[in-house]
C-alpha positions in Angstrom: 67.0 -63.2 -89.6 63.9 -64.9 -89.8 63.1 -68.0 -92.0 61.4 -65.6 -95.3 64.2 -63.4 -95.3 66.5 -66.3 -95.7 64.5 -68.2 -97.8 64.6 -64.9 -100.4 68.4 -64.7 -99.8 68.5 -68.3 -101.3 66.2 -67.6 -103.8 68.2 -65.0 -104.7 71.8 -66.7 -104.7 70.2 -69.6 -106.7 68.5 -66.6 -109.4 72.6 -65.2 -109.6 74.4 -68.5 -110.3 71.6 -69.7 -112.6 72.2 -66.0 -114.6 76.2 -66.3 -114.5 75.4 -69.8 -115.9 73.3 -69.0 -118.3 75.8 -66.1 -119.0 78.4 -68.5 -119.6 76.5 -70.7 -122.0 75.5 -67.7 -124.3 79.4 -66.5 -124.6 80.0 -70.3 -125.3 77.6 -70.6 -128.2 78.4 -67.2 -129.2 81.8 -69.1 -130.2 80.8 -72.3 -131.5 80.5 -72.2 -135.6 77.4 -73.4 -137.3 77.7 -76.4 -138.2 77.1 -77.1 -142.7 74.3 -79.4 -143.3 74.6 -82.5 -145.3 74.2 -82.9 -148.9 70.4 -84.5 -149.7 70.7 -85.9 -152.7 67.0 -86.2 -153.4 66.6 -82.9 -153.7 69.3 -82.5 -156.5 68.3 -83.4 -160.3 71.4 -85.8 -161.8 70.7 -83.8 -165.5 72.4 -80.6 -163.3 75.7 -82.1 -163.3 78.0 -81.5 -166.6 79.8 -84.0 -168.4 83.2 -82.5 -166.9 81.7 -82.6 -163.5 81.1 -86.4 -162.8 83.7 -86.6 -159.3 81.5 -84.1 -157.7 78.9 -86.3 -156.2 81.9 -87.6 -154.2 82.7 -84.2 -152.2 80.1 -83.4 -152.1 78.4 -86.1 -150.2 81.4 -85.6 -147.7 82.3 -81.9 -147.6 79.9 -81.2 -144.6 82.1 -83.7 -142.6 85.1 -81.7 -143.8 84.0 -78.6 -143.1 82.2 -79.2 -139.6 85.5 -80.9 -138.4 87.1 -77.2 -137.6 88.0 -77.1 -133.7 85.2 -75.1 -132.4 86.4 -72.6 -129.7 90.2 -71.9 -127.9 93.8 -71.1 -129.6 92.8 -73.7 -132.2 89.8 -72.2 -133.6 89.6 -72.5 -137.0 91.9 -75.2 -137.6 90.8 -78.3 -140.0 90.7 -81.5 -137.4 90.8 -83.9 -139.7 93.2 -85.9 -141.6 92.2 -85.4 -144.9 95.1 -83.9 -147.3 97.8 -85.3 -144.9 98.4 -88.3 -142.7 97.5 -88.2 -139.1 100.8 -88.3 -137.6 101.2 -84.8 -139.1 97.9 -83.2 -139.2 98.7 -80.9 -136.1 98.1 -77.2 -135.8 101.5 -75.8 -136.3 101.2 -77.5 -140.3 99.9 -74.7 -142.2 100.3 -77.4 -145.3 96.5 -78.7 -143.8 95.0 -75.2 -144.3 95.3 -75.2 -147.9 92.0 -76.9 -147.8 90.5 -73.4 -147.3 90.1 -73.7 -151.0 87.7 -76.7 -151.1 85.4 -74.4 -148.3 85.6 -71.5 -150.5 85.1 -73.7 -154.4 81.8 -74.9 -152.5 80.8 -71.4 -151.2 81.5 -69.2 -154.2 81.0 -71.7 -157.0 77.6 -71.0 -158.4 75.9 -74.3 -159.9 72.5 -75.7 -159.4 73.6 -78.6 -158.1 75.4 -76.8 -155.5 73.7 -76.1 -151.8 76.5 -74.1 -150.4 77.1 -71.7 -152.7 76.8 -68.7 -149.8 76.0 -70.7 -147.7 75.8 -68.2 -144.0 77.4 -71.5 -142.3 79.9 -71.9 -144.6 80.8 -68.5 -144.4 81.8 -68.7 -141.1 83.7 -71.2 -141.2 85.3 -69.9 -144.0 86.3 -66.6 -141.7 87.4 -68.9 -138.7 89.6 -70.9 -140.7 91.4 -68.0 -142.5 91.8 -65.8 -139.4 93.7 -69.2 -137.6 95.7 -69.3 -140.6 96.7 -65.9 -139.9 97.5 -66.8 -136.6 99.9 -69.2 -137.3 102.2 -66.9 -139.3 105.8 -66.4 -138.3 106.1 -62.4 -138.1 107.9 -62.7 -141.5 105.8 -64.6 -143.2 107.1 -68.1 -143.0 104.3 -70.8 -142.4 106.0 -74.2 -140.5 105.0 -77.9 -141.6 106.1 -80.6 -139.8 107.1 -78.7 -136.2 106.2 -75.7 -134.2 108.1 -72.7 -135.5 110.1 -74.6 -138.0 109.7 -72.3 -140.8 110.6 -73.2 -144.4 109.7 -73.0 -148.1 106.5 -75.5 -148.7 104.1 -74.6 -146.9 104.6 -70.8 -147.6 104.9 -71.4 -151.1 102.0 -73.4 -151.3 99.8 -71.4 -149.0 100.2 -68.7 -151.9 99.0 -71.1 -154.4 96.2 -72.8 -152.4 95.1 -70.2 -149.9 96.1 -67.7 -152.4 93.3 -69.2 -155.2 90.5 -68.9 -152.3 91.1 -65.3 -151.7 90.9 -64.9 -155.5 87.6 -66.4 -155.6 86.0 -64.6 -152.3 87.0 -60.8 -154.1 85.6 -62.4 -157.1 82.6 -63.0 -154.9 80.7 -63.9 -152.6 83.1 -62.3 -150.2 82.8 -62.8 -146.4 84.4 -60.4 -143.6 86.2 -57.4 -144.7 88.6 -57.2 -142.0 89.1 -60.6 -142.1 89.4 -60.8 -145.6 92.0 -57.9 -145.6 94.0 -59.6 -143.0 94.0 -62.4 -145.4 95.6 -60.5 -148.0 98.3 -59.1 -146.1 99.3 -62.3 -144.6 99.5 -63.5 -148.7 101.2 -60.1 -149.2 103.7 -61.2 -146.5 104.5 -64.4 -147.3 104.8 -63.9 -151.2 107.4 -61.2 -150.3 109.5 -63.1 -148.0 109.9 -65.9 -150.1 110.8 -63.6 -153.4 113.1 -61.7 -150.9 114.7 -64.4 -148.2 118.6 -65.8 -149.2 117.7 -69.1 -147.7 114.7 -69.5 -149.1 115.7 -69.1 -152.6 118.7 -71.6 -151.5 116.4 -73.8 -151.4 113.7 -73.2 -154.1 116.9 -73.7 -156.4 116.9 -77.4 -155.4 113.1 -78.2 -154.6 112.1 -76.4 -157.5 108.4 -77.6 -157.1 107.9 -75.9 -154.3 109.8 -72.6 -155.7 107.6 -72.6 -158.7 104.2 -72.0 -156.4 105.2 -68.6 -156.2 104.6 -68.1 -159.5 100.6 -68.4 -159.8 100.3 -67.1 -156.0 102.1 -63.7 -156.7 99.7 -63.7 -160.5 96.5 -64.1 -158.2 97.2 -61.8 -156.1 98.2 -58.8 -158.3 94.9 -59.3 -160.7 93.4 -58.0 -157.8 96.0 -55.8 -156.2 98.0 -53.0 -158.2 101.5 -53.8 -156.2 104.6 -52.6 -157.6 107.2 -54.3 -155.1 105.7 -57.6 -155.7 105.3 -57.4 -159.5 109.0 -56.5 -159.8 109.8 -59.1 -157.3 108.0 -61.6 -159.1 109.5 -61.1 -162.4 113.3 -60.5 -160.9 112.6 -64.1 -159.7 111.4 -65.3 -162.5 114.2 -64.2 -164.5 116.9 -66.0 -162.1 114.8 -68.9 -162.5 115.4 -69.6 -166.4 118.6 -70.6 -165.4 118.8 -72.0 -162.0 115.8 -74.4 -161.9 116.3 -76.7 -164.8 119.2 -79.0 -165.8 120.8 -78.5 -169.1 118.6 -81.8 -170.7 115.4 -80.1 -169.4 114.2 -81.5 -166.1 113.5 -79.4 -162.8 116.1 -80.2 -160.3 114.9 -81.5 -157.0 117.4 -82.1 -154.2 120.0 -81.2 -157.1 119.3 -84.3 -159.6 115.5 -85.6 -161.5 112.3 -86.7 -159.7 110.4 -87.5 -162.7 107.2 -87.9 -160.4 107.2 -83.8 -159.3 108.3 -83.4 -162.8 105.2 -84.7 -164.3 102.8 -84.3 -161.1 103.5 -80.5 -158.8 105.1 -78.9 -161.8 102.5 -79.7 -164.3 100.4 -78.4 -161.5 102.2 -75.4 -160.9 102.8 -74.2 -164.3 99.5 -74.8 -165.6 97.8 -72.2 -162.5 100.8 -69.7 -163.5 100.0 -70.1 -167.5 96.3 -69.7 -166.2 97.2 -66.0 -165.3 100.2 -65.2 -167.1 99.0 -66.0 -170.6 97.9 -63.0 -173.0 100.5 -60.8 -170.5 104.2 -59.7 -170.7 104.9 -62.7 -168.4 103.6 -65.4 -170.9 107.0 -65.9 -172.4 108.4 -67.5 -169.4 106.4 -70.2 -170.0 106.2 -70.9 -173.6 109.6 -70.3 -174.1 
């Protein structure tokens, strides 16, 4: 082989390797999530905030940091890798409580206010889709989620998911929305979480002793039923509401936490649970469960 042919062969090999490396790089870039841009306060008029929106600027300032904390690639793609909702020692991919912050993403994405540049933001949409996909992926086949260890399926991460991620799904169905297949899958995961929580005897027994956890299901189910005609979930919700009237409160009125009173839970988490539920029960056949 003469020198010219050898040179052509070497050039061809270099071109081939360069092309392959470019393909790998492009493939990696396809998987990377677009960055959510930091807020530019110079473009926002302070008078655009309503009186009860006084707290919003702090969250606007920090929102891009939270949104961009999503893992971009690999098996944990879509995981919120930033300790803001739980302490760093438990901020792990198996902990479904972390993913409740999907609601924060969706709140900015769907909230049409003059001060909100993240409304219908394409980059934020991609990150919401990745986060919901990851959330679906970490769910057990029967509908439960884990919190403190891999595959340690339990009530709290399952029931809280129905209220927080359920609210995110509810907002997306009100619009603006996201990829239809991802939203459909998220709804299926939400229904599985509701069904197992209403039907599993072990989850019910735990919920009777830690009622703040179980009560998340009231609002979670009613939000789901607002957009989906589902007689099975509707009946299961009614059945458990009936059961809870005798099982969740002591004769003197406090809600059971580890078989006794916990005024912190009574005045905070229960208030949140019941406030969400009342918003959807008000004016319906279910309202008497919450005002009687």
